[in-house]
N, C-alpha and C positions, 0 to 999 in steps of 0.2 A: 903090293898091298899098302906098304908104308907111304908110297908116293900118292896113291889114291886118297889115303886118309889125310895126307897133308894138303892136297888140293881141296878136299871137302871142307877141312877146317878153315882154309884160306877163303873159300867162298862164303862161309858163314860169317866171317869177320870182315867181309869186303867193305862194309860201311866205315870201318875203322882204319882202312888203308889210306895212305896219303892220296891227295887229290890227283897228283901226277900219275901215280900207279894206276888208279882207276881209269884215267883218261887213256893211258897206254893200252890197257886191257880192252877198253871199248873200241878204240880205233884199230886195235889188232884184230878184233872180230870182224870189223868192216873190211880190213885188208884180206882176211881169210875168205870172205865172200868173193872179193875181186879175183883172188888167186884161183878159187874153185871154178869161176866162170872162164878164166883164161885157160886152165888145164882142160876143161871139157871142150872148149873151142879148138885148141891145138890138137887134142886127141882126135876130134872129129875130122879136122882137116887132114891129118896124117892118114887116117883110115879111108877117107872118101875122096879127099882132094878137091872139095867143092869150094872155090874162092868166094862165092856169093854169100856163104855163111858169115864171113867176117863183116860184110856190110850190114847184114841183118842184125848181128849182135850189137854193132855200134848204134844202129837205129833203136834197138831195145834199150841200150844204155842211156841214150839221150832222152828217150821217153820216160825213163825212171827219174832223171834229173828234173824234167818238166813237171812230172806229177808231184814231186816232193814239195813244190811251191803252191800246191792247191791250198786255198784258204782254210778248208777244213783240217788239213794236216797241220798247218801252222797254228791254227787256233787251239787244236787239241794239245799240241806239244807246249805251246806258250802257256796256256792256262794251267796245265798239269805242273809245269816247271814252277810257275808262280806259287802254286799250292805248297810244293815241297820246300822251296826257298823260304817261304813264310814260316815253316817249321824249323828253320835254322839247319837245313840240310843242303848238301851239294849234289843235286841229281844229275850226274854227268851222263847217264844212260837213258834218259827219258825219250829223247828223239830216236835213239837206236832201237829201244824196245818197241816203241809204237810202230816204227817203220818195218821192223822185222816181222811183227805180227801182221801188218798190212800186206807185206810182200809175200808172206807165207801162203796166202790165198793164191797169189799169182804163181808161185813155185809149184804148189800142189796141182793147180789147174794145168800148168805146162807139162808136168810129169804124166798126168792122166791123158792129156791130149796126145802126147808123143807115144804113150803106151796104147793108143787106139781106143780110148774109152769114149764112145759116142755119147754117153750120158752127159758129159761135160759140155759138149756142144749145145745140148738142149738147154742147159742152165744159162749159157751165155747168149742164146738167141733171144732178141727182143720180142716181147709179147707172150712168151711161154710161161706156164705156171711156175716152173722152177726159177726162172729169171725174176719173176714178180715176187715170189716168196723171199728169195735171197736179197733182192733189192730192198724189200720192206724191212728185213732184219737189219741190214747195214745202215739204212737211213734212219730207222727208228732208234737204234742204239746210239748212232753218232749225234742225232738231234737231242736226245734226252741227256746224254753225257755232256754235251757242250752247253746245254741249258743249265744243268746243275753247276758246272764249272763257271759259267758266266755269272750266275747269281752269287756263287761263293766269292768270286773275285770282285764282283760288284759291291758286295758288302764290305770287302777290304778297301775298295776305292772310297766309299762313303766315309768310312772311319778315318782313312788317311787324309782325305780332303778336309775333314773337320779338324784334325790335328794340325794340318798345315795352316789353316786359318787362325788357329789358336797361337801357333808359333809366330805368325805374322803380327799378332797382336801383343807379343811379348811373353807368351807362355813357354814352358819348357817341353822338350821332346822326351817322351817316355818310350821305352823299348817296345812295350806292348802296342804302341800306336801303329806299328807296321804289321800287326797280326790281324787275320780275318776273324773278327768276333761279332757279336750282336745276334739278333734274332735269326736272320737268314743263315749265317754261318752255323749256328746251333742246329737249325732245322736240317741243314744239309750234312751235318757232321756224320750221322749214321749212314746215309746212302753212300757217302764218299769214303767211309772208313775202310772199305775193302781195298781202296787204292792207297795202300800204306807205303809201298816202295816203287821205285821206277819200273821194276820188272813187271809189276801188275798192269802196266800200260800195254804190255804185249797183247793181252786178251782184248783190250779195247781196240787196239789197232787191227787185230784179226777180225773182229766183228764189223769194224768200219769197212774192211775189204770185202765182206760178203756181198756188198752191193754189186760186185762184178763190174765196176767201172774200169778199174785198172786191169782186172783179169780179162775183160773183153778185148782190150787193146792188145795185150800180149798174147792172149789165147788165139785170137784170130790171126795174129802174125805167125804164131807157131803152126796153126792148121794150114794157113795159106802156103807157108814154106814147105810143110810136109807133103802137101798135095801137088805143088807145082815143081818142086825140086826133089824128085824121087832119089837122087843120088846123094843128098845131104845126110850125113850120119846122124842117128838119133842123139848121140852125145853132143854134137854141135847144136842141135835143136834145143837140147836141155840147157845149153849155155845162154839161150835167150832169156828165160825167166830169171836165171841167176844174175845175168848182167843187169836186168831191170832192177832186181832186188838190191844188188851191190850199189848202183847209182843212187837209188832212193834212200838206202840206209846211210850212205855217206853224207848226203845233203841234209837229211833229217837229223843226223847226229851232230853235224856242225851247227845247225839251227838251234838244237836243244842246248848245246854248250854255250853258244852265244847268248841265248836268253837267260841261262843260268847266271852267267857273268853279269849280265845287265841287271837282273834283279838282286843279285848278291851285292853289287856295288851300292844299291839303295839300302839294303838291309844293314850293311856294315858301316855305312856312313850316314846315319839318319838325319843329323842336323843339316848337313850340306845338301842332301838329296831327297828330303821329304817331299818337296813339291814334284820333283822328277818321278819319284816312286808313285805318287798319286796319279800323275799323268799317264805313265805307261801301264799302270794297273787298270786305269779307266779304259785305255785303248784295248787291252786284253779282254776285259769284261764285255765291252761293246762288240768287239769282233766275234766273241763266242756266242753272245746273244743273237747277233745278226745272222750268223751261220745256222744256229739252232732254229730260228724262225724260218729261214729258207728251206732247211732240210725237212723240218716237221711239216711245213706247208706242202712240200712235194710228197711227203709220206702220206698225209691225209688225202691228198688228191688221188694218189695211186691206190691206196687201201680201200677207199670208199667210193671210188669212181666219180668224184666231184667234177662238176662242169663249170664252176664259177671262175671268173677271170683272175681272181687273186691267187688262189692255190695253183691254178694252171700256170700263171706267170712264175710263181715261186718254184714250181717243179722244173721249169725250163731254164732257170738261172745257171750259168756256167761259172763255177768257182775257180777255174784254173788260173786265169790272169789276175783275179782279184787278190790272190795271195801275195803277188809282188808289191801291191799297194800297201798291204799290211807290213811286209818286211821293210819297205821304204819308210813307213811312218815310224816304226819302232827304232830303226837305225838313226833316223833324223833326230828324234827326241833324245836318244842315247848320246849321239854325237854332240848335240847342242848342250846337253847337261855336262858332258865331259869338258868341253871348251870353256863353259861358264865357270866350272869348278877350278880349272887351271888358272883362269884369269883372276879369280878371287884369291887363290893361293899366292900368285905373283904380286898382287896388290899388297897383301899382308906382309910379303917378304920385303917389299920396298918400304 
């Protein structure tokens, strides 16, 4: 009982823990997901001896890596991280919480499918009522959330850009110049007030996943495996969604930590990086707004049966490969700012 009380007290004080400790705990949780997938796979191989299960688990793992770089994932994690960093916090678990919520849908679907729940198959079949309803929930939530975050960070971008122009003209940098204030930020303060801590992003990630885009991929893989390979152990089959979740949480956690460090460098060194902060905040806001327009366009097209070419085109946009462009843009700006800062320091040293 004493141990449980100590763990509970430690959890409540987690935000006061050193950054390194919180990073170790977060990545420890990611490692636990990997370990669970490996244990299920090995147990299934021992009991059934079906070697094809290993290849299928590896396929699921690679699918999780690929999905973690979807633009909507990156935009949600990026903009949420920007919000927390602006509040002078170190949100190490934003990517983990979002990805865990998103992959929970996949894991639940995998468990139900392996358990023989035919209802899940109806939810995942294109054109069915269940698939349409869940798809509308997922796209509606993701579109509205990204729209709100895009506007919030857009407000921060405008303020920071104005401060940057003022500094260029000889003005002083104020600490509050890096915070998201103004009419839009005040307008969105109440809707976003429920997202107080990184763990709150879990619910957002779960609702994102209800669109069954990821669950369809892994669910069909599980069902096809169960149907064609009758000798594969159910434990090995359950390793598929866990492997998918492990890969996605690993990549999303790394992405979230990288974005936290990127924004923190701007917050803690305002004079040197005010322009850099404005640029990457602008990229974040534009990406979130672009994804929200695409997602909500597809939402209205499906919800109201629209036949216009605009919402039809938006509904068909694939966000998978576009995420890599966003990552490349952010890393390029971050790298250029770091090089410029080091050059400036070396000049002052000479």
